[in-house]
MDTraj code that builds the backbone (N, CA, C; nanometers):
import mdtraj as md
import numpy as np

residues = "UNK UNK UNK UNK UNK UNK UNK UNK UNK UNK UNK UNK UNK UNK UNK UNK UNK UNK UNK UNK UNK UNK UNK UNK UNK UNK UNK UNK UNK UNK UNK UNK UNK UNK UNK UNK UNK UNK UNK UNK UNK UNK UNK UNK UNK UNK UNK UNK UNK UNK UNK UNK UNK UNK UNK UNK UNK UNK UNK UNK UNK UNK UNK UNK UNK UNK UNK UNK UNK UNK UNK UNK UNK UNK UNK UNK UNK UNK UNK UNK UNK UNK UNK UNK UNK UNK UNK UNK UNK UNK UNK UNK UNK UNK UNK UNK UNK UNK UNK UNK UNK UNK UNK UNK UNK UNK UNK UNK UNK UNK".split()
xyz = np.array([
    [2.2943, 3.5431, 5.1116],
    [2.2292, 3.5371, 4.9954],
    [2.3011, 3.4158, 4.8786],
    [2.2917, 3.3315, 4.9491],
    [2.3760, 3.2386, 4.8743],
    [2.2664, 3.1244, 4.8292],
    [2.1892, 3.0780, 4.7224],
    [2.1331, 2.9442, 4.7209],
    [2.1678, 2.9170, 4.5338],
    [2.0785, 2.7734, 4.5425],
    [2.0952, 2.7164, 4.4811],
    [2.0430, 2.7684, 4.3622],
    [2.0471, 2.7524, 4.2103],
    [2.0171, 2.8659, 4.0985],
    [1.8210, 2.7038, 4.0910],
    [1.7530, 2.7349, 4.0988],
    [1.6256, 2.6708, 4.0362],
    [1.5929, 2.7076, 3.8697],
    [1.5279, 2.5736, 3.8530],
    [1.5255, 2.5748, 3.6562],
    [1.4644, 2.6825, 3.6456],
    [1.3912, 2.7491, 3.6688],
    [1.3473, 2.8840, 3.6682],
    [1.4945, 2.9926, 3.6444],
    [1.5243, 2.9879, 3.7397],
    [1.7086, 3.0548, 3.7104],
    [1.7562, 3.0492, 3.6261],
    [1.7737, 2.9158, 3.6049],
    [1.8482, 2.8880, 3.5222],
    [1.8393, 2.9300, 3.3659],
    [1.6715, 2.9145, 3.3581],
    [1.5977, 2.9546, 3.2199],
    [1.6940, 3.0891, 3.1587],
    [1.6151, 3.2092, 3.2757],
    [1.6351, 3.3201, 3.3049],
    [1.8689, 3.3495, 3.2510],
    [1.9474, 3.2796, 3.3424],
    [2.0376, 3.2990, 3.2527],
    [2.0762, 3.2734, 3.1812],
    [1.9862, 3.1599, 3.1006],
    [2.0650, 3.1149, 2.9651],
    [1.9938, 3.2293, 2.8096],
    [1.8989, 3.2952, 2.9105],
    [1.8096, 3.4207, 2.8119],
    [1.9614, 3.5523, 2.7620],
    [1.9639, 3.5638, 2.9110],
    [2.0667, 3.6656, 2.9565],
    [2.2390, 3.6240, 2.8655],
    [2.2188, 3.4823, 2.9485],
    [2.3781, 3.4634, 2.8410],
    [2.3642, 3.4063, 2.7155],
    [2.2755, 3.3241, 2.6558],
    [2.2938, 3.2192, 2.5273],
    [2.3888, 3.1541, 2.4974],
    [2.5015, 3.1916, 2.5798],
    [2.6775, 3.1508, 2.4650],
    [2.6840, 3.0592, 2.6095],
    [2.5987, 3.0346, 2.7320],
    [2.6014, 2.9547, 2.8448],
    [2.5806, 2.8314, 2.8287],
    [2.6303, 2.7058, 2.8067],
    [2.6307, 2.5666, 2.7930],
    [2.5599, 2.5300, 2.9235],
    [2.4265, 2.5586, 2.9566],
    [2.3462, 2.4846, 3.1107],
    [2.2710, 2.3216, 3.0627],
    [2.3095, 2.3325, 2.9300],
    [2.2606, 2.1894, 2.9425],
    [2.2657, 2.0836, 2.9426],
    [2.4301, 2.0792, 2.9753],
    [2.4855, 1.9871, 3.0376],
    [2.5503, 1.9957, 3.1390],
    [2.5346, 2.1270, 3.2131],
    [2.6077, 2.1423, 3.3588],
    [2.5324, 2.2169, 3.4168],
    [2.5698, 2.2481, 3.5692],
    [2.5182, 2.3456, 3.5898],
    [2.5901, 2.4747, 3.6484],
    [2.6266, 2.5591, 3.5986],
    [2.7112, 2.6256, 3.6152],
    [2.7674, 2.6573, 3.7500],
    [2.6710, 2.6954, 3.8918],
    [2.7578, 2.6634, 4.0086],
    [2.7832, 2.8154, 4.0617],
    [2.6269, 2.8951, 4.0053],
    [2.5884, 3.0236, 4.0315],
    [2.4953, 3.0052, 4.1446],
    [2.5625, 3.1001, 4.2160],
    [2.3949, 3.1310, 4.3736],
    [2.3673, 3.2685, 4.3436],
    [2.3358, 3.3367, 4.1923],
    [2.2922, 3.4323, 4.2057],
    [2.2909, 3.4894, 4.0437],
    [2.2031, 3.5437, 3.9376],
    [2.2004, 3.5745, 3.8362],
    [2.2926, 3.7238, 3.8034],
    [2.2653, 3.7832, 3.8389],
    [2.3080, 3.9312, 3.8163],
    [2.4625, 3.9842, 3.8221],
    [2.4865, 3.8896, 3.9422],
    [2.6239, 3.9269, 3.9410],
    [2.7019, 3.8919, 3.8681],
    [2.6711, 3.7622, 3.8036],
    [2.7937, 3.6243, 3.7477],
    [2.7278, 3.7154, 3.6047],
    [2.6652, 3.7725, 3.5800],
    [2.6164, 3.8177, 3.4575],
    [2.7123, 3.9540, 3.4447],
    [2.7115, 4.0792, 3.5385],
    [2.8032, 4.1250, 3.5202],
    [2.9199, 4.1642, 3.5137],
    [2.9374, 4.0519, 3.6016],
    [3.0907, 4.0200, 3.6403],
    [3.1439, 3.9359, 3.5089],
    [3.0631, 3.8413, 3.4741],
    [3.2348, 3.7788, 3.4139],
    [3.1352, 3.7197, 3.2887],
    [3.0028, 3.7786, 3.2219],
    [2.9784, 3.7751, 3.1199],
    [2.9271, 3.9036, 3.0375],
    [2.9567, 3.9678, 3.0754],
    [2.9465, 4.1366, 3.0161],
    [3.1203, 4.2303, 3.0542],
    [3.1276, 4.2906, 2.9279],
    [3.2058, 4.3178, 2.9355],
    [3.2340, 4.4808, 2.9190],
    [3.1118, 4.4886, 2.9376],
    [3.0826, 4.6492, 2.9549],
    [2.9655, 4.6775, 3.0007],
    [2.9290, 4.8585, 3.0734],
    [2.7888, 4.8612, 3.0878],
    [2.6957, 4.8562, 2.9645],
    [2.7268, 4.8561, 2.8228],
    [2.6626, 4.9010, 2.7198],
    [2.6159, 4.7001, 2.7134],
    [2.7344, 4.6439, 2.7353],
    [2.6857, 4.4988, 2.7240],
    [2.5792, 4.4718, 2.8467],
    [2.5695, 4.4737, 2.9855],
    [2.4878, 4.4577, 3.0727],
    [2.4037, 4.4734, 3.0059],
    [2.3363, 4.5789, 2.9600],
    [2.1833, 4.6510, 2.9129],
    [2.1421, 4.5695, 2.8745],
    [2.2087, 4.5191, 2.7802],
    [2.1361, 4.4702, 2.6318],
    [2.1404, 4.3164, 2.7214],
    [2.1940, 4.2758, 2.7998],
    [2.1348, 4.1688, 2.8582],
    [2.0422, 4.1937, 2.9242],
    [1.9738, 4.2506, 2.9861],
    [1.8968, 4.2603, 3.1163],
    [1.7336, 4.3044, 2.9897],
    [1.7861, 4.3578, 2.8752],
    [1.6927, 4.3788, 2.7934],
    [1.6024, 4.2442, 2.7254],
    [1.6882, 4.2084, 2.7480],
    [1.6011, 4.0483, 2.6948],
    [1.5152, 3.9969, 2.7911],
    [1.5153, 4.0329, 2.9610],
    [1.3799, 3.9682, 3.0097],
    [1.2242, 4.0855, 2.9772],
    [1.1623, 4.0106, 2.9987],
    [1.0378, 4.0111, 2.9896],
    [0.9915, 4.0991, 3.1166],
    [0.8466, 4.2045, 3.1184],
    [0.8544, 4.2211, 3.2605],
    [0.8338, 4.1222, 3.3835],
    [0.7381, 4.0068, 3.3661],
    [0.7171, 3.9094, 3.4375],
    [0.8722, 3.8277, 3.4882],
    [0.9617, 3.8097, 3.4195],
    [1.0610, 3.7491, 3.4174],
    [1.0988, 3.8643, 3.5478],
    [1.1695, 4.0412, 3.5349],
    [1.2175, 4.1042, 3.5748],
    [1.1568, 4.1457, 3.7304],
    [1.0270, 4.1520, 3.7000],
    [0.9849, 4.1065, 3.8351],
    [0.9939, 3.9598, 3.9456],
    [1.0368, 3.8952, 3.9228],
    [1.0242, 3.7303, 3.9714],
    [1.1579, 3.7855, 3.9996],
    [1.2620, 3.8602, 3.9118],
    [1.4041, 3.9287, 3.9856],
    [1.3767, 3.9723, 4.1150],
    [1.2946, 4.0997, 4.1119],
    [1.3188, 4.2096, 4.1679],
    [1.2435, 4.1439, 4.3486],
    [1.1545, 4.0030, 4.3105],
    [1.0901, 3.9372, 4.4178],
    [1.2294, 3.8695, 4.4999],
    [1.3345, 3.8166, 4.4610],
    [1.4028, 3.7142, 4.4661],
    [1.5071, 3.8219, 4.5896],
    [1.4889, 3.9895, 4.4874],
    [1.6340, 4.0700, 4.5550],
    [1.5786, 4.0751, 4.6813],
    [1.4408, 4.0895, 4.6505],
    [1.3342, 4.1456, 4.8545],
    [1.3590, 4.0635, 4.9568],
    [1.3729, 3.9706, 4.8871],
    [1.3889, 3.8360, 4.9870],
    [1.5429, 3.8067, 4.9869],
    [1.6002, 3.9060, 4.9291],
    [1.7265, 3.8085, 4.9619],
    [1.8287, 3.7624, 4.9630],
    [1.7449, 3.6673, 4.7947],
    [1.8084, 3.5567, 4.7402],
    [1.8758, 3.5744, 4.5956],
    [1.8597, 3.7003, 4.5562],
    [1.9089, 3.7385, 4.4762],
    [2.0311, 3.8712, 4.5159],
    [2.1755, 3.8996, 4.5226],
    [2.2668, 3.9852, 4.5859],
    [2.2594, 4.0878, 4.4709],
    [2.2899, 4.2358, 4.5364],
    [2.3075, 4.3441, 4.3926],
    [2.4226, 4.4059, 4.5050],
    [2.4546, 4.3744, 4.5813],
    [2.5712, 4.4269, 4.6513],
    [2.7317, 4.4016, 4.6006],
    [2.7191, 4.3385, 4.5056],
    [2.8474, 4.3206, 4.4157],
    [2.8762, 4.4019, 4.3190],
    [2.7064, 4.4534, 4.2667],
    [2.7344, 4.4996, 4.1527],
    [2.7804, 4.6862, 4.1727],
    [2.8321, 4.7170, 4.0424],
    [2.8805, 4.8418, 4.0676],
    [2.7844, 4.9656, 4.0683],
    [2.7929, 5.0594, 4.1085],
    [2.6681, 5.1475, 4.0787],
    [2.6088, 5.1761, 3.9060],
    [2.7174, 5.1562, 3.8778],
    [2.6669, 5.2129, 3.6885],
    [2.5609, 5.0545, 3.6553],
    [2.6090, 4.9627, 3.7185],
    [2.5523, 4.8643, 3.6361],
    [2.3719, 4.8584, 3.7737],
    [2.4012, 4.8842, 3.8904],
    [2.3015, 4.8716, 3.9328],
    [2.1763, 4.9833, 3.8963],
    [2.2424, 5.1388, 3.8196],
    [2.1568, 5.2465, 3.7781],
    [2.0730, 5.1831, 3.5547],
    [2.1994, 5.0583, 3.5398],
    [2.0980, 5.0195, 3.4905],
    [1.9409, 4.9288, 3.4815],
    [1.9829, 4.8587, 3.6216],
    [1.8921, 4.7541, 3.6225],
    [1.7558, 4.8514, 3.6703],
    [1.7798, 4.9803, 3.7067],
    [1.7155, 5.0536, 3.7797],
    [1.6117, 5.1023, 3.7313],
    [1.6980, 5.2038, 3.6190],
    [1.6096, 5.2046, 3.4956],
    [1.5190, 5.1298, 3.4016],
    [1.5516, 5.0002, 3.3790],
    [1.4721, 4.9254, 3.3507],
    [1.3595, 4.8594, 3.4306],
    [1.3899, 4.8902, 3.5299],
    [1.2344, 4.8882, 3.6676],
    [1.2046, 5.0058, 3.6063],
    [1.2858, 5.0929, 3.6245],
    [1.1112, 5.2386, 3.6202],
    [1.0776, 5.2330, 3.4925],
    [1.1382, 5.1781, 3.3401],
    [1.0894, 5.1813, 3.2257],
    [0.9585, 5.0037, 3.1612],
    [0.9990, 4.8918, 3.3018],
    [0.9383, 4.8411, 3.2639],
    [0.8124, 4.7549, 3.3675],
    [0.8548, 4.8145, 3.4826],
    [0.7666, 4.7747, 3.5847],
    [0.7011, 4.9330, 3.6648],
    [0.7584, 4.9413, 3.7042],
    [0.7411, 5.0967, 3.7669],
    [0.8138, 5.1784, 3.7946],
    [0.8063, 5.2985, 3.8660],
    [0.8962, 5.4139, 3.8877],
    [0.9228, 5.3802, 4.0773],
    [0.7609, 5.3167, 4.1110],
    [0.7156, 5.3352, 4.2356],
    [0.8432, 5.2350, 4.2994],
    [0.8553, 5.1079, 4.1894],
    [0.8943, 4.9805, 4.2282],
    [1.1052, 4.9837, 4.2767],
    [1.0778, 5.1052, 4.1572],
    [1.2446, 5.1466, 4.0663],
    [1.2788, 5.2000, 4.2116],
    [1.1972, 5.2952, 4.2918],
    [1.2230, 5.3259, 4.4035],
    [1.2578, 5.2576, 4.5330],
    [1.1330, 5.2199, 4.5319],
    [1.0982, 5.1371, 4.6854],
    [1.2638, 5.0028, 4.6861],
    [1.2861, 4.9587, 4.5805],
    [1.4667, 4.9145, 4.5329],
    [1.5616, 4.9942, 4.5980],
    [1.5666, 5.1192, 4.5222],
    [1.6902, 5.1674, 4.5666],
    [1.6470, 5.2333, 4.7069],
    [1.5801, 5.2214, 4.7640],
    [1.5611, 5.2269, 4.8951],
    [1.5880, 5.1384, 4.9545],
    [1.5207, 5.0261, 4.9514],
    [1.5600, 4.9115, 5.0264],
    [1.7426, 4.8421, 5.0153],
    [1.7721, 4.8549, 4.8767],
    [1.9236, 4.8336, 4.9023],
    [1.9808, 4.9465, 5.0008],
    [1.9781, 5.1125, 5.0056],
    [2.0230, 5.1726, 5.1131],
    [2.0239, 5.1234, 5.2263],
    [1.9373, 5.0597, 5.2357],
    [1.8985, 5.0519, 5.4077],
    [1.9394, 4.8512, 5.4173],
    [2.0222, 4.7878, 5.3113],
    [2.1010, 4.6913, 5.3555],
    [2.2216, 4.7057, 5.3369],
    [2.2902, 4.8292, 5.2766],
    [2.4476, 4.8812, 5.2537],
    [2.4760, 4.9417, 5.4323],
    [2.3248, 4.9997, 5.4668],
    [2.3586, 5.0535, 5.5511],
    [2.3638, 4.9334, 5.6877],
    [2.3012, 4.8593, 5.7283],
    [2.3032, 4.7561, 5.7992],
    [2.4458, 4.6685, 5.7770],
])
top = md.Topology()
chain = top.add_chain()
for i, resn in enumerate(residues, 1):
    res = top.add_residue(resn, chain, resSeq=i)
    for name in ("N", "CA", "C"):
        top.add_atom(name, md.element.get_by_symbol(name[0]), res)
traj = md.Trajectory(xyz[None], top)
């Protein structure tokens, strides 16, 4: 699932983590949500606030990466995953959140 972050990825990372200096160097992450949850969010509340900065299209882009296997969620704790699913449910659709939950169940079983 490791990848090199694209300029679009870096833009989203900067939006969720404005204190990160991506202008002078690439942060070296291979996904977005995992480092945001582990390195930049000190609580579920902070992770929620960072996700809330994403627009519907930006969230849809991330969902697409997840389904392609390019964005890893297996590193997210259950609490953080629920925050993401709630955001998807509110901003995209309940069906998309359920599809993602089923997809992740399949990945974790495999």
